[in-house]
Structures are given as structure tokens and as C-alpha cells.
C-alpha positions in Angstrom: -6.8 16.7 -50.7 -6.8 13.4 -52.6 -9.4 10.7 -51.9 -6.8 8.2 -50.6 -5.8 10.8 -48.0 -9.4 11.2 -46.9 -10.1 7.5 -46.4 -6.8 6.4 -45.0 -5.5 4.2 -43.5 -7.6 1.1 -44.4 -10.1 1.8 -47.2 -10.0 -1.7 -48.5 -9.8 -4.6 -46.1 -8.5 -8.1 -47.0 -9.6 -11.5 -45.8 -6.5 -13.7 -45.6 -6.8 -17.5 -46.0 -6.3 -20.2 -43.4 -4.8 -23.6 -43.8 -6.7 -26.9 -43.4 -6.6 -28.0 -39.8 -7.0 -31.2 -37.7 -8.1 -30.4 -34.2 -8.8 -32.5 -31.1 -7.3 -35.1 -28.8 -5.1 -37.6 -30.7 -4.8 -35.4 -33.8 -1.0 -35.5 -33.6 -1.1 -39.3 -34.3 -2.2 -38.5 -37.9 1.0 -36.6 -38.8 2.6 -39.6 -40.6 -0.4 -40.5 -42.8 -1.1 -36.8 -43.5 2.5 -36.2 -44.5 2.5 -39.2 -46.8 -0.7 -37.9 -48.4 0.9 -34.5 -49.0 3.9 -36.2 -50.7 6.5 -35.7 -48.0 9.5 -38.0 -48.3 12.4 -36.3 -46.5 11.3 -33.8 -43.9 13.1 -31.3 -41.8 11.5 -31.1 -38.4 12.0 -27.7 -36.8 11.5 -27.4 -33.0 13.0 -26.0 -29.8 13.6 -29.5 -28.7 10.8 -29.3 -26.1 13.2 -30.5 -23.5 11.7 -32.4 -20.6 9.1 -34.0 -22.8 9.1 -36.8 -25.3 6.8 -35.1 -27.8 9.4 -34.6 -30.5 10.7 -38.1 -30.2 7.2 -39.6 -30.4 6.3 -37.6 -33.5 9.6 -38.2 -35.3 9.4 -42.0 -34.6 5.8 -42.0 -35.9 6.9 -40.3 -39.1 9.7 -42.8 -39.5 7.2 -45.7 -38.9 5.2 -44.4 -41.8 8.2 -44.5 -44.1 9.4 -40.9 -44.0 13.0 -39.8 -43.7 13.5 -37.2 -41.0 16.1 -34.6 -40.3 15.8 -32.7 -37.0 16.7 -29.1 -36.3 16.1 -28.6 -32.6 17.8 -25.3 -31.9 14.9 -22.8 -32.4 15.0 -20.2 -29.7 12.3 -18.3 -28.0 11.8 -15.1 -30.1 13.3 -16.9 -33.1 16.5 -15.4 -34.4 17.5 -14.8 -38.0 20.4 -17.3 -37.6 17.9 -20.0 -36.4 16.1 -19.6 -39.7 19.3 -19.6 -41.8 20.8 -22.6 -40.0 17.6 -24.6 -40.8 17.8 -23.5 -44.4 21.4 -24.8 -44.7 20.4 -28.1 -43.1 17.4 -28.4 -45.4 19.6 -27.8 -48.5 22.4 -30.1 -47.2 20.0 -33.1 -46.8 18.0 -32.3 -49.9 14.7 -32.2 -47.9 11.4 -31.6 -49.6 9.1 -30.6 -46.7 8.8 -29.3 -43.2 7.2 -30.2 -39.9 7.3 -27.6 -37.1 6.6 -28.8 -33.5 6.2 -26.4 -30.7 4.7 -22.9 -30.2 5.0 -19.8 -32.2 8.7 -19.7 -32.2 9.1 -23.1 -34.0 6.3 -22.2 -36.5 7.6 -18.7 -37.2 11.1 -19.9 -37.8 9.8 -22.6 -40.1 7.7 -20.1 -42.1 10.8 -18.0 -42.5 12.9 -20.9 -43.6 10.3 -21.8 -46.3 10.3 -18.3 -47.6 14.1 -18.2 -47.7 14.3 -21.6 -49.5 11.8 -20.4 -52.1 14.3 -17.6 -52.9 17.5 -19.6 -53.2 18.5 -19.2 -49.5 18.4 -15.4 -49.4 18.6 -14.0 -45.8 15.3 -14.0 -44.1 15.7 -10.4 -43.0 15.2 -9.3 -46.6 11.6 -10.3 -46.3 10.5 -8.0 -43.5 7.2 -6.3 -44.2 4.1 -7.2 -46.2 4.2 -9.9 -49.0 7.8 -9.4 -49.9 8.0 -12.9 -51.4 8.6 -12.9 -55.2 8.1 -16.7 -55.5 4.8 -17.8 -54.0 5.7 -21.5 -54.1 7.7 -22.9 -51.1 8.0 -26.3 -49.4 4.9 -27.9 -47.8 4.6 -27.5 -44.0 2.7 -29.2 -41.3 2.6 -27.1 -38.1 2.0 -29.1 -34.8 1.2 -26.9 -31.9 2.2 -27.7 -28.3 1.1 -24.5 -26.7 -2.2 -22.5 -26.7 -0.8 -19.1 -27.6 0.3 -17.7 -30.9 -2.0 -19.4 -33.4 0.9 -19.2 -35.8 -0.2 -22.5 -37.3 -3.1 -20.7 -38.9 -1.9 -17.2 -39.6 -0.1 -15.4 -42.4 2.4 -13.8 -40.0 5.8 -14.7 -38.6 8.0 -12.8 -36.3 11.9 -12.8 -36.4 14.6 -11.1 -34.4 17.2 -9.5 -36.6 20.6 -9.9 -34.9 22.5 -8.2 -37.6 21.5 -4.7 -36.6 23.4 -2.3 -34.3 24.1 -4.4 -31.2 22.8 -1.4 -29.1 19.5 -1.4 -31.1 18.3 -4.9 -31.8 15.3 -5.2 -34.0 12.3 -7.6 -33.9 10.0 -7.5 -36.9 6.7 -9.0 -38.1 6.5 -10.3 -41.7 3.1 -10.9 -43.2 3.2 -13.1 -46.3 0.4 -15.1 -48.0 3.1 -17.6 -49.1 4.1 -18.5 -45.6 0.8 -20.0 -44.5 1.2 -23.6 -43.3 -0.2 -26.4 -45.5 -1.8 -28.2 -42.6 -2.3 -27.2 -38.9 -2.5 -29.8 -36.2 -3.9 -28.8 -32.8 -4.0 -31.5 -30.2 -4.8 -30.5 -26.6 -3.1 -33.6 -25.1 0.2 -32.1 -26.3 -0.3 -29.2 -24.0 -0.2 -31.3 -20.8 3.5 -30.9 -20.4 3.4 -27.1 -20.8 4.6 -25.4 -17.5 2.1 -23.4 -15.5 3.8 -20.0 -16.0 4.2 -20.6 -19.7 0.6 -21.7 -20.0 -0.5 -18.4 -18.3 1.7 -16.3 -20.5 0.6 -18.0 -23.7 -3.0 -17.5 -22.5 -2.5 -13.7 -22.4 -1.1 -13.9 -25.9 -4.5 -15.3 -26.8 -6.3 -12.5 -25.0 -4.2 -9.9 -26.8 -4.8 -11.6 -30.2 -8.6 -11.6 -29.5 -9.0 -8.1 -28.0 -6.8 -6.2 -30.4 -8.8 -7.0 -33.6 -12.0 -6.3 -31.7 -11.0 -2.7 -31.1 -8.7 -2.3 -34.2 -9.2 0.7 -36.4 -9.5 -1.8 -39.3 -12.9 -2.7 -37.8 -13.0 -5.8 -39.9 -16.4 -7.2 -39.5 -15.7 -10.9 -40.3 -13.1 -11.0 -37.4 -15.3 -9.6 -34.7 -17.3 -12.7 -33.8 -14.2 -14.8 -33.5 -12.5 -12.2 -31.4 -15.3 -12.0 -28.9 -15.7 -15.8 -28.7 -11.9 -16.2 -28.1 -12.1 -13.8 -25.2 -15.0 -15.7 -23.8 -13.2 -19.0 -24.0 -10.0 -17.6 -22.5 -12.0 -16.1 -19.5 -13.7 -19.5 -19.0 -10.7 -21.8 -19.3 -7.3 -20.1 -18.7 -7.3 -20.3 -14.9 -8.0 -24.1 -14.9 -5.5 -24.7 -17.7 -2.8 -23.0 -15.7 -3.5 -24.6 -12.3 -4.8 -28.0 -13.5 -2.9 -28.7 -16.6 -4.2 -32.2 -17.0 -7.8 -30.9 -17.3 -8.7 -31.8 -20.9 -11.7 -29.5 -21.2 -9.6 -26.5 -20.1 -6.8 -27.4 -22.5 -9.2 -28.0 -25.3 -11.0 -24.7 -24.6 -7.7 -22.8 -24.8 -6.8 -24.7 -28.0 -9.9 -23.4 -29.7 -9.4 -19.9 -28.1 -5.9 -19.5 -29.5 -6.9 -20.9 -32.9 -9.9 -18.6 -33.5 -8.1 -15.6 -31.9 -5.4 -16.0 -34.5 -8.0 -16.2 -37.2 -9.5 -12.9 -35.8 -6.2 -11.0 -36.0 -5.2 -12.7 -39.3 -7.4 -10.2 -41.1 -8.6 -7.9 -38.3 -5.1 -6.6 -37.3 -3.3 -6.0 -34.0 -2.2 -3.0 -32.1 0.4 -1.7 -29.6 0.1 -4.5 -27.1 2.0 -6.5 -29.7 4.2 -3.6 -30.6 5.3 -3.1 -27.0 5.9 -6.9 -26.7 8.0 -7.1 -29.8 10.1 -4.1 -28.6 10.8 -5.5 -25.1 11.7 -9.0 -26.4 14.0 -7.3 -29.0 16.0 -5.8 -26.2 15.6 -8.4 -23.5 14.6 -11.7 -25.2 11.7 -12.0 -22.8 8.8 -14.2 -23.6 6.2 -12.7 -26.0 3.2 -13.8 -24.0 4.7 -12.5 -20.8 5.3 -9.1 -22.5 1.7 -9.1 -23.9 0.3 -9.8 -20.4 2.2 -6.8 -18.9 1.3 -4.5 -21.7 -2.4 -5.5 -22.1 -4.0 -3.6 -19.2 -2.1 -0.4 -19.9 -3.0 -0.5 -23.6 -6.6 -1.3 -22.9 -6.7 1.8 -20.6 -4.9 3.9 -23.3 -7.4 2.8 -26.0 -10.6 2.8 -23.9 -11.6 6.5 -24.4 -12.1 5.9 -28.1 -13.6 2.4 -27.8 -15.9 2.3 -24.7 -18.6 0.4 -26.5 -16.3 -2.3 -27.7 -14.7 -2.7 -24.3 -18.1 -3.0 -22.8 -18.7 -6.0 -25.1 -15.4 -7.4 -23.9 -16.6 -7.2 -20.3 -19.7 -9.3 -21.2 -17.5 -11.8 -23.0 -15.3 -12.1 -19.9 -18.3 -13.0 -17.8 -19.2 -9.6 -16.2 -22.8 -8.9 -15.6 -23.0 -5.4 -17.2 -26.8 -5.0 -16.7 -27.5 -1.5 -15.4 -23.9 -0.3 -16.2 -23.1 2.5 -18.6 -20.8 1.7 -21.4 -18.0 3.5 -19.6 -18.5 1.5 -16.4 -18.8 -1.7 -18.3 -15.5 -0.9 -20.2 -13.8 -0.2 -16.8 -15.1 -3.6 -15.6 -13.4 -5.3 -18.5 -10.1 -3.7 -17.5 -10.6 -4.9 -13.9 -11.4 -8.4 -15.1 -8.2 -8.5 -17.2 -6.1 -7.4 -14.2 -7.9 -10.0 -12.0 -7.1 -12.7 -14.5 -3.5 -11.7 -14.7 -3.1 -11.8 -11.0 -5.0 -15.1 -10.7 -2.6 -16.9 -13.0 0.5 -15.4 -11.3 2.0 -13.2 -14.0 4.4 -10.4 -13.0 2.8 -7.0 -13.2 5.7 -4.8 -14.4 8.6 -5.4 -16.7 11.1 -4.5 -13.9 9.5 -7.3 -11.9 10.8 -9.9 -14.4 14.0 -11.4 -13.0 16.3 -14.1 -14.2 14.5 -16.7 -12.2 11.0 -15.4 -12.7 9.7 -17.8 -15.3 10.6 -21.0 -17.1 11.3 -19.5 -20.6 13.5 -16.7 -19.2 16.6 -15.8 -21.2 17.6 -12.5 -19.5 21.3 -12.1 -19.9 21.6 -15.3 -22.0 20.7 -14.1 -25.5 22.8 -14.4 -28.7 24.5 -10.9 -28.8 26.5 -8.7 -26.6 23.4 -6.5 -26.0 21.6 -9.4 -24.4 24.7 -10.5 -22.4 24.8 -7.0 -21.0 21.2 -7.1 -20.1 20.8 -9.5 -17.2 18.1 -7.3 -15.7 15.4 -5.0 -17.2 16.6 -1.5 -16.5 13.6 0.6 -17.2 15.5 3.8 -17.2 14.7 6.8 -19.4 16.9 5.6 -22.2 15.3 2.1 -22.0 11.8 3.6 -22.2 12.8 5.8 -25.2 14.3 2.9 -27.1 11.2 0.7 -26.6 8.9 3.6 -27.5 10.8 4.3 -30.8 10.7 0.6 -31.6 6.9 0.5 -31.0 6.3 3.4 -33.4 8.1 1.5 -36.2 6.3 -1.8 -35.6 4.0 -3.2 -38.3 1.2 -3.8 -35.7 1.0 -0.1 -34.6 -1.1 1.3 -37.5 -4.0 -0.9 -36.4 -4.2 0.6 -33.0 -7.5 2.4 -32.5 -6.0 5.5 -30.8 -3.4 7.5 -32.6 0.2 6.7 -31.6 3.0 9.3 -31.3 6.1 9.4 -29.2 4.4 11.7 -26.7 1.2 9.6 -26.3 2.9 6.2 -26.3 5.9 6.9 -24.0 3.7 7.2 -20.9 2.1 3.8 -21.7 5.5 2.2 -22.0 6.8 3.9 -18.9 3.8 2.5 -17.0 4.5 -1.0 -18.3 8.0 -0.7 -16.7 7.1 1.0 -13.4 3.4 1.6 -12.9 1.0 0.1 -10.5 -2.0 -1.6 -12.1 -4.3 -0.4 -9.4 -3.7 3.1 -10.6 -5.5 2.1 -13.8 -8.6 1.3 -11.8 -8.8 4.5 -9.8 
């Protein structure tokens, strides 16, 4: 047997860089001066539009005030699609732009990262860059990423996630691309921009943070520089998410979640993810449901799945979540962590199973409204055997799956997926 087979799968671990960042109340007011400093002249703003707020208008007008020309692409969808990226590329080229600003959550930032990669390669389709470091040209336009949610941490990571709508309409595909060249030039995190984030969306984004923090902490990469950030992000989420959801104008809670999402992303940036994310990617590929919502539903099941090989790490998570584990065995403490996660999910009002997600369940819902015939034919989450098989197969091909601490096969993962669709969370505690 060769050495590389004996030490697989992660013999050499890599620490990936972060962008410079401006963080704190009022940071978004510095976008104009910072853009000028970076040499921006004609900028493409990429956003979902953030309808119901004046955030985009205020930022665009501030940029214009500082002498920048601005072109706006405001059609980025939740779970950004390949055509969102390519429409932005065409607009960028048409107006001879030289830079980007993304405003929003992970969807806006990810679509922008993809557009930059495409532009650096003469407008090639973004789907050609699925995988790890597929860029051949490391130089692409500068990018300021302005976050309006405490969730993905995409403004500081080397990952972007795109839904490929060109595949078989009965088998849509959502993929993760990891690329050093896509990292933003400057990240701006301002908790005052989170005030308009709806309660349900705040809760779902918060569970994206908890997934980002917990998965690198138990990952088979076991990347030591990520572990401290991961635990502290868990601690901050447990302390602040409930208040951020139910009292969205609470600055301390919003700022706590701002830091939680940022350092959680820095944890997974090099520490890896697992099948919480793989399941989420699969379900949103088929149903266009929100990534954070999917993570929330998957998280307790995946924690229970992974716990037998990671009791000590989950015991640490229990302490980070505020559980007094004095006198508990590692197994009991790990089980307390799972109970705390379920309690948090219920406290912030997130549906507990995928089949509980309906068209009117949450503010970012797109069930039955997506861009292809598959989505149009999927106004409800079916959760039948064929559905569970499709999702399981998608999970096994996801780029996040190799980092999962427990080995994943169709036979081991399918029951986890099935429980996400139909299972009772209380069963995990018995």
C-alpha cells in the first residue's frame, strides 16, 4: 500500500487567506472612500434588491456622492443561479465596469465571486469552475462585499455556491466552488444593516452560523488553527441568536451575531465542513429552499449521526452553548449539546422537518417559483422514497462531504436524510 493511501484523506492541511475587513456600527458609510482608495471608477453593484429596505439606495447614492459611477444588477436570487452570474457578467462587460460591490447575504456575495471568476476568463460560463481552484487566471476585478445578514460569512471565505440550471431538469445540481482568486478585496460588516432582516430569516441565518462553527470543530480535517474560532462562534451564537431574532433592534445581539458569523466562516475557511451543508445544498438544489433553513433542519440529525465518533468534541460544544457539564460523562455532555441545539431551533421558531416547510412558511420561500420546470413542479416538498434517494445521491457527490467525521455511504446517509424529511427530533434525545 502506498503512503498516500495510508494517510488519506487530508495529510497536508492548508490555511486559506482572509480579506481585509471593516467591522462595526457605521462601517457601511466608508464604502465610498474605500472604493476610491482601491481605484474603483465604474462599479457593478450586485444585490438581490433587498426589497422593503433602502439599504441599496443609500449605499449607491453614497458611492455616487464620492464620485463613483454605479451600475446596479439587482436580480440575484436566493441560492444564486448560474444565469444570475452570467447576466451580471454581461452587464459588467456592456458598461465597461472595473470593479464590484456586493450588497446582501451569501447569495449576493457568491454570485459576485462567480462573476469575477468568469470575467477573469473572458466570460466563460461559471459552471466550468466547479471544484477546487479551477481558475487559470488569478487576477480578477476588485470586490467590496457588504453583508446585510449574519449567516454565510461569504465576505471572508474562499468559497462560493452556485445552482447549475443547465443540468437534467429532473436532477438539478448545486455545487460549491473553492477558489483562492475569488476572495473579496474588502469585507464590510455593519450590524446596523441587519436591523431590517426579518425574524425568520435572522433565525435561519443564525443556524447557518452554528453549522459553519460546529462542522469544522468535528471535521476529520481536525485543523487546529480553526478550532478556537469554531468554539467561540458557537458560544456567541448561543448567547445572541435568540435576542437577535426576537428583538432585531438590539445592537449588542446583532453585533454578537455579526462576529459569530464572521469567525465561523474563518473557521470553516480552512477547517472544512460536512454533511449538514451537503444535505442543505441538495435540498435547495431540488426545492430552492433557503440554505440556512435547510442547515437548521439537518443540523440535529447530523450531530446525532456524527456523535459516536466525536463525543469529546461535542462535549466541548455543550460547554460553549452554556451547558454546565460538571459531573457529566463525555457522552452525557455530548447529548446535552444536541438537546441545546434542538432547544435553540425551537426557541427561534424554525420548522423541524423538511416536509413541514410550506409555501407560506418563511419570508424567503421560493417553493414552486424557481427558474426551471423542476421547481415549478415542486410546490411542496414530497419526501417520498425517490426524493430521499435523489437527495442522498446529491449529498455523496458534494464537495463538503469528505470533511465529515463519520464515513458516508448511501446506506449510512440515507437514514439521516429520511429523518430530516420525516423524523421527530425528540427521537434523537431518547
